[in-house]
ROKENU-484965 format. One record per atom (N, C-alpha, C, O): residue number from 1; residue in one letter; atom name; x, y, z. Coordinates in nm, 2 decimals. Example, Ala and Ser with C-alpha at 12.3 -4.5 7.8 and 13.67 -1.06 7.14 Angstrom:
# residues 2
seq  type  atom  u  v  w
1  a  N  1.32  -0.57  0.78
1  a  CA  1.23  -0.45  0.78
1  a  C  1.32  -0.33  0.78
1  a  O  1.42  -0.33  0.85
2  s  N  1.28  -0.22  0.71
2  s  CA  1.37  -0.11  0.71
2  s  C  1.29  0.00  0.79
2  s  O  1.34  0.11  0.80
***
This chain:
# residues 96
seq  type  atom  u  v  w
1  m  N  -8.41  4.12  -14.05
1  m  CA  -8.34  3.99  -14.08
1  m  C  -8.32  3.98  -14.24
1  m  O  -8.22  3.95  -14.29
2  k  N  -8.43  4.02  -14.31
2  k  CA  -8.43  4.01  -14.45
2  k  C  -8.32  4.11  -14.51
2  k  O  -8.26  4.08  -14.62
3  l  N  -8.31  4.22  -14.45
3  l  CA  -8.22  4.32  -14.51
3  l  C  -8.07  4.26  -14.50
3  l  O  -7.99  4.27  -14.59
4  f  N  -8.04  4.19  -14.38
4  f  CA  -7.92  4.13  -14.35
4  f  C  -7.88  4.02  -14.47
4  f  O  -7.77  4.02  -14.53
5  s  N  -7.99  3.93  -14.49
5  s  CA  -7.97  3.83  -14.58
5  s  C  -7.95  3.90  -14.73
5  s  O  -7.87  3.85  -14.81
6  f  N  -8.02  3.99  -14.75
6  f  CA  -8.02  4.05  -14.88
6  f  C  -7.86  4.12  -14.91
6  f  O  -7.80  4.12  -15.01
7  k  N  -7.81  4.16  -14.79
7  k  CA  -7.67  4.22  -14.80
7  k  C  -7.57  4.10  -14.83
7  k  O  -7.48  4.11  -14.91
8  i  N  -7.59  3.99  -14.75
8  i  CA  -7.50  3.87  -14.77
8  i  C  -7.51  3.82  -14.91
8  i  O  -7.41  3.80  -14.97
9  v  N  -7.62  3.81  -14.96
9  v  CA  -7.65  3.76  -15.10
9  v  C  -7.59  3.86  -15.20
9  v  O  -7.53  3.81  -15.30
10  t  N  -7.61  3.98  -15.18
10  t  CA  -7.56  4.08  -15.27
10  t  C  -7.40  4.08  -15.27
10  t  O  -7.34  4.07  -15.38
11  a  N  -7.34  4.08  -15.15
11  a  CA  -7.19  4.07  -15.13
11  a  C  -7.14  3.94  -15.19
11  a  O  -7.03  3.95  -15.25
12  a  N  -7.20  3.83  -15.19
12  a  CA  -7.16  3.71  -15.25
12  a  C  -7.15  3.71  -15.40
12  a  O  -7.06  3.66  -15.46
13  l  N  -7.27  3.78  -15.45
13  l  CA  -7.28  3.79  -15.59
13  l  C  -7.17  3.87  -15.64
13  l  O  -7.11  3.84  -15.74
14  i  N  -7.14  3.99  -15.57
14  i  CA  -7.04  4.08  -15.61
14  i  C  -6.91  4.02  -15.61
14  i  O  -6.82  4.03  -15.70
15  l  N  -6.88  3.93  -15.50
15  l  CA  -6.75  3.87  -15.48
15  l  C  -6.73  3.76  -15.59
15  l  O  -6.62  3.74  -15.64
16  a  N  -6.84  3.70  -15.63
16  a  CA  -6.85  3.58  -15.74
16  a  C  -6.81  3.66  -15.87
16  a  O  -6.73  3.61  -15.94
17  i  N  -6.87  3.77  -15.90
17  i  CA  -6.85  3.84  -16.03
17  i  C  -6.70  3.89  -16.03
17  i  O  -6.63  3.88  -16.13
18  v  N  -6.66  3.93  -15.92
18  v  CA  -6.51  3.98  -15.92
18  v  C  -6.42  3.86  -15.93
18  v  O  -6.32  3.87  -16.01
19  l  N  -6.44  3.76  -15.87
19  l  CA  -6.37  3.64  -15.88
19  l  C  -6.36  3.58  -16.03
19  l  O  -6.25  3.55  -16.09
20  v  N  -6.48  3.57  -16.08
20  v  CA  -6.50  3.53  -16.23
20  v  C  -6.42  3.62  -16.32
20  v  O  -6.35  3.58  -16.42
21  g  N  -6.43  3.75  -16.30
21  g  CA  -6.36  3.86  -16.38
21  g  C  -6.22  3.84  -16.37
21  g  O  -6.15  3.84  -16.47
22  w  N  -6.16  3.82  -16.25
22  w  CA  -6.02  3.80  -16.22
22  w  C  -5.97  3.67  -16.29
22  w  O  -5.86  3.67  -16.35
23  v  N  -6.05  3.57  -16.27
23  v  CA  -6.01  3.44  -16.36
23  v  C  -6.00  3.46  -16.49
23  v  O  -5.91  3.41  -16.56
24  a  N  -6.10  3.54  -16.55
24  a  CA  -6.12  3.55  -16.71
24  a  C  -6.00  3.64  -16.75
24  a  O  -5.95  3.62  -16.86
25  i  N  -5.96  3.74  -16.66
25  i  CA  -5.84  3.82  -16.71
25  i  C  -5.71  3.76  -16.70
25  i  O  -5.63  3.74  -16.79
26  f  N  -5.68  3.71  -16.56
26  f  CA  -5.55  3.67  -16.52
26  f  C  -5.54  3.52  -16.50
26  f  O  -5.44  3.48  -16.45
27  g  N  -5.64  3.44  -16.54
27  g  CA  -5.63  3.30  -16.52
27  g  C  -5.54  3.23  -16.62
27  g  O  -5.49  3.30  -16.72
28  d  N  -5.52  3.09  -16.60
28  d  CA  -5.43  3.03  -16.70
28  d  C  -5.49  3.04  -16.84
28  d  O  -5.42  3.04  -16.94
29  k  N  -5.61  3.04  -16.85
29  k  CA  -5.69  3.05  -16.99
29  k  C  -5.75  3.18  -17.00
29  k  O  -5.85  3.19  -17.07
30  g  N  -5.70  3.28  -16.93
30  g  CA  -5.77  3.41  -16.94
30  g  C  -5.71  3.49  -17.06
30  g  O  -5.63  3.45  -17.15
31  w  N  -5.77  3.61  -17.06
31  w  CA  -5.73  3.70  -17.16
31  w  C  -5.58  3.75  -17.18
31  w  O  -5.54  3.78  -17.29
32  l  N  -5.51  3.75  -17.06
32  l  CA  -5.37  3.78  -17.07
32  l  C  -5.29  3.65  -17.14
32  l  O  -5.20  3.67  -17.23
33  a  N  -5.33  3.54  -17.09
33  a  CA  -5.27  3.42  -17.16
33  a  C  -5.31  3.41  -17.30
33  a  O  -5.22  3.37  -17.38
34  y  N  -5.42  3.44  -17.33
34  y  CA  -5.46  3.44  -17.48
34  y  C  -5.38  3.56  -17.56
34  y  O  -5.33  3.53  -17.68
35  r  N  -5.36  3.68  -17.51
35  r  CA  -5.27  3.77  -17.57
35  r  C  -5.13  3.73  -17.58
35  r  O  -5.06  3.76  -17.68
36  h  N  -5.08  3.66  -17.48
36  h  CA  -4.94  3.60  -17.49
36  h  C  -4.94  3.50  -17.60
36  h  O  -4.85  3.50  -17.68
37  l  N  -5.03  3.42  -17.60
37  l  CA  -5.03  3.31  -17.72
37  l  C  -5.05  3.37  -17.86
37  l  O  -5.00  3.31  -17.95
38  v  N  -5.12  3.47  -17.87
38  v  CA  -5.12  3.55  -17.99
38  v  C  -5.00  3.60  -18.04
38  v  O  -4.96  3.59  -18.15
39  q  N  -4.93  3.66  -17.94
39  q  CA  -4.80  3.73  -17.97
39  q  C  -4.70  3.62  -18.01
39  q  O  -4.63  3.64  -18.10
40  t  N  -4.69  3.50  -17.94
40  t  CA  -4.59  3.40  -17.96
40  t  C  -4.64  3.34  -18.12
40  t  O  -4.55  3.32  -18.20
41  k  N  -4.77  3.33  -18.15
41  k  CA  -4.79  3.28  -18.28
41  k  C  -4.75  3.38  -18.39
41  k  O  -4.71  3.34  -18.49
42  v  N  -4.76  3.51  -18.37
42  v  CA  -4.70  3.60  -18.46
42  v  C  -4.55  3.60  -18.47
42  v  O  -4.51  3.61  -18.58
43  e  N  -4.48  3.58  -18.38
43  e  CA  -4.34  3.56  -18.36
43  e  C  -4.29  3.45  -18.44
43  e  O  -4.20  3.46  -18.52
44  m  N  -4.37  3.33  -18.41
44  m  CA  -4.34  3.20  -18.48
44  m  C  -4.36  3.21  -18.64
44  m  O  -4.28  3.15  -18.72
45  q  N  -4.47  3.28  -18.66
45  q  CA  -4.50  3.30  -18.82
45  q  C  -4.39  3.40  -18.89
45  q  O  -4.36  3.38  -19.00
46  e  N  -4.35  3.49  -18.81
46  e  CA  -4.23  3.55  -18.86
46  e  C  -4.11  3.47  -18.88
46  e  O  -4.04  3.49  -18.98
47  k  N  -4.07  3.39  -18.79
47  k  CA  -3.96  3.30  -18.81
47  k  C  -3.98  3.21  -18.92
47  k  O  -3.89  3.18  -19.00
48  i  N  -4.11  3.15  -18.92
48  i  CA  -4.14  3.05  -19.04
48  i  C  -4.11  3.12  -19.17
48  i  O  -4.05  3.07  -19.26
49  t  N  -4.16  3.24  -19.18
49  t  CA  -4.14  3.32  -19.31
49  t  C  -4.00  3.34  -19.35
49  t  O  -3.96  3.33  -19.46
50  a  N  -3.90  3.38  -19.23
50  a  CA  -3.78  3.40  -19.25
50  a  C  -3.70  3.28  -19.29
50  a  O  -3.62  3.29  -19.38
51  l  N  -3.73  3.16  -19.23
51  l  CA  -3.67  3.04  -19.26
51  l  C  -3.72  2.98  -19.41
51  l  O  -3.64  2.93  -19.48
52  e  N  -3.85  3.01  -19.44
52  e  CA  -3.89  2.98  -19.58
52  e  C  -3.80  3.06  -19.68
52  e  O  -3.75  3.00  -19.78
53  t  N  -3.78  3.18  -19.66
53  t  CA  -3.70  3.26  -19.74
53  t  C  -3.57  3.23  -19.76
53  t  O  -3.51  3.23  -19.87
54  e  N  -3.51  3.19  -19.64
54  e  CA  -3.36  3.13  -19.63
54  e  C  -3.36  2.99  -19.71
54  e  O  -3.26  2.97  -19.78
55  n  N  -3.46  2.91  -19.69
55  n  CA  -3.46  2.79  -19.77
55  n  C  -3.46  2.80  -19.91
55  n  O  -3.39  2.73  -19.99
56  r  N  -3.55  2.89  -19.95
56  r  CA  -3.56  2.92  -20.11
56  r  C  -3.42  2.96  -20.16
56  r  O  -3.37  2.91  -20.26
57  q  N  -3.37  3.06  -20.09
57  q  CA  -3.23  3.11  -20.12
57  q  C  -3.13  2.99  -20.13
57  q  O  -3.05  2.98  -20.23
58  m  N  -3.14  2.91  -20.03
58  m  CA  -3.04  2.80  -20.02
58  m  C  -3.06  2.69  -20.13
58  m  O  -2.97  2.64  -20.18
59  a  N  -3.18  2.67  -20.17
59  a  CA  -3.23  2.58  -20.28
59  a  C  -3.18  2.64  -20.41
59  a  O  -3.14  2.56  -20.49
60  h  N  -3.19  2.77  -20.44
60  h  CA  -3.14  2.84  -20.54
60  h  C  -2.98  2.82  -20.57
60  h  O  -2.93  2.79  -20.67
61  e  N  -2.92  2.84  -20.44
61  e  CA  -2.77  2.82  -20.44
61  e  C  -2.73  2.68  -20.48
61  e  O  -2.63  2.67  -20.55
62  v  N  -2.80  2.58  -20.43
62  v  CA  -2.78  2.44  -20.46
62  v  C  -2.80  2.41  -20.61
62  v  O  -2.72  2.34  -20.67
63  y  N  -2.90  2.47  -20.66
63  y  CA  -2.94  2.45  -20.79
63  y  C  -2.82  2.51  -20.89
63  y  O  -2.78  2.45  -20.98
64  r  N  -2.79  2.63  -20.85
64  r  CA  -2.67  2.69  -20.93
64  r  C  -2.54  2.61  -20.92
64  r  O  -2.46  2.60  -21.02
65  l  N  -2.51  2.56  -20.80
65  l  CA  -2.39  2.49  -20.78
65  l  C  -2.40  2.36  -20.86
65  l  O  -2.30  2.30  -20.90
66  k  N  -2.51  2.30  -20.88
66  k  CA  -2.53  2.18  -20.95
66  k  C  -2.53  2.20  -21.12
66  k  O  -2.49  2.12  -21.20
67  h  N  -2.58  2.32  -21.15
67  h  CA  -2.61  2.32  -21.29
67  h  C  -2.54  2.44  -21.36
67  h  O  -2.55  2.44  -21.49
68  d  N  -2.48  2.53  -21.29
68  d  CA  -2.39  2.64  -21.36
68  d  C  -2.25  2.62  -21.33
68  d  O  -2.21  2.65  -21.22
69  r  N  -2.17  2.58  -21.42
69  r  CA  -2.04  2.54  -21.40
69  r  C  -1.95  2.68  -21.38
69  r  O  -1.85  2.68  -21.31
70  d  N  -1.99  2.78  -21.45
70  d  CA  -1.92  2.89  -21.42
70  d  C  -1.92  2.95  -21.27
70  d  O  -1.83  3.00  -21.21
71  y  N  -2.05  2.93  -21.23
71  y  CA  -2.07  2.97  -21.08
71  y  C  -2.01  2.89  -21.00
71  y  O  -1.95  2.95  -20.91
72  l  N  -2.01  2.77  -21.00
72  l  CA  -1.93  2.67  -20.93
72  l  C  -1.79  2.69  -20.93
72  l  O  -1.73  2.69  -20.82
73  e  N  -1.73  2.72  -21.06
73  e  CA  -1.59  2.75  -21.05
73  e  C  -1.54  2.88  -20.97
73  e  O  -1.44  2.89  -20.90
74  r  N  -1.64  2.98  -20.99
74  r  CA  -1.62  3.11  -20.92
74  r  C  -1.63  3.10  -20.76
74  r  O  -1.55  3.16  -20.69
75  v  N  -1.72  3.02  -20.72
75  v  CA  -1.74  2.99  -20.58
75  v  C  -1.62  2.91  -20.52
75  v  O  -1.57  2.95  -20.41
76  v  N  -1.57  2.80  -20.59
76  v  CA  -1.46  2.72  -20.55
76  v  C  -1.34  2.81  -20.54
76  v  O  -1.27  2.82  -20.44
77  r  N  -1.31  2.88  -20.65
77  r  CA  -1.18  2.96  -20.65
77  r  C  -1.20  3.07  -20.54
77  r  O  -1.10  3.10  -20.48
78  q  N  -1.30  3.13  -20.50
78  q  CA  -1.31  3.22  -20.41
78  q  C  -1.30  3.16  -20.26
78  q  O  -1.23  3.22  -20.18
79  q  N  -1.35  3.05  -20.24
79  q  CA  -1.34  3.00  -20.12
79  q  C  -1.22  2.93  -20.07
79  q  O  -1.19  2.91  -19.96
80  l  N  -1.14  2.89  -20.19
80  l  CA  -1.01  2.82  -20.17
80  l  C  -0.91  2.90  -20.21
80  l  O  -0.80  2.84  -20.22
81  d  N  -0.92  3.03  -20.25
81  d  CA  -0.82  3.13  -20.29
81  d  C  -0.74  3.06  -20.39
81  d  O  -0.61  3.05  -20.39
82  m  N  -0.81  3.01  -20.50
82  m  CA  -0.74  2.95  -20.61
82  m  C  -0.75  3.04  -20.73
82  m  O  -0.84  3.12  -20.74
83  g  N  -0.65  3.03  -20.83
83  g  CA  -0.67  3.09  -20.95
83  g  C  -0.65  3.01  -21.08
83  g  O  -0.60  2.90  -21.07
84  k  N  -0.69  3.05  -21.19
84  k  CA  -0.67  2.97  -21.30
84  k  C  -0.52  2.96  -21.32
84  k  O  -0.44  3.03  -21.25
85  p  N  -0.47  2.87  -21.41
85  p  CA  -0.33  2.85  -21.42
85  p  C  -0.26  2.97  -21.47
85  p  O  -0.14  2.97  -21.44
86  d  N  -0.31  3.06  -21.54
86  d  CA  -0.24  3.18  -21.58
86  d  C  -0.26  3.30  -21.50
86  d  O  -0.23  3.41  -21.55
87  e  N  -0.32  3.28  -21.38
87  e  CA  -0.36  3.39  -21.28
87  e  C  -0.26  3.39  -21.16
87  e  O  -0.19  3.29  -21.12
88  l  N  -0.26  3.49  -21.11
88  l  CA  -0.19  3.52  -20.98
88  l  C  -0.29  3.57  -20.86
88  l  O  -0.36  3.67  -20.88
89  v  N  -0.29  3.50  -20.75
89  v  CA  -0.38  3.54  -20.66
89  v  C  -0.32  3.61  -20.54
89  v  O  -0.24  3.55  -20.46
90  f  N  -0.35  3.73  -20.52
90  f  CA  -0.30  3.82  -20.40
90  f  C  -0.40  3.81  -20.28
90  f  O  -0.52  3.83  -20.30
91  k  N  -0.34  3.78  -20.17
91  k  CA  -0.42  3.79  -20.05
91  k  C  -0.37  3.91  -19.96
91  k  O  -0.25  3.92  -19.93
92  f  N  -0.45  3.97  -19.92
92  f  CA  -0.44  4.09  -19.82
92  f  C  -0.47  4.07  -19.68
92  f  O  -0.57  4.02  -19.64
93  k  N  -0.39  4.11  -19.59
93  k  CA  -0.44  4.11  -19.45
93  k  C  -0.46  4.25  -19.40
93  k  O  -0.38  4.34  -19.42
94  s  N  -0.58  4.25  -19.33
94  s  CA  -0.61  4.38  -19.28
94  s  C  -0.54  4.39  -19.13
94  s  O  -0.55  4.29  -19.05
95  h  N  -0.49  4.50  -19.10
95  h  CA  -0.43  4.53  -18.97
95  h  C  -0.53  4.62  -18.88
95  h  O  -0.53  4.74  -18.88
96  r  N  -0.62  4.55  -18.81
96  r  CA  -0.71  4.63  -18.74
96  r  C  -0.68  4.62  -18.58
96  r  O  -0.75  4.68  -18.50
***
């Protein structure tokens, strides 16, 4: 009888260890979920860095538009296809 009881206890312990291991790896807060969160954090940090770079570039652009008259004139003329009074502006179309 003691051998049968020992086998049941051993099987129950092995089952419990397997179950705890399964939950630790595949559960909602297990190792795989943790790895996914780490990867998501890395991706978000990369996006933040890219957006911060873009933000600095745009802030520099705004500063130049506000304080550099020559730059402002060049941008306006380029975007509106305008020239100075003594200039001719040629527009070419591409046939693709």
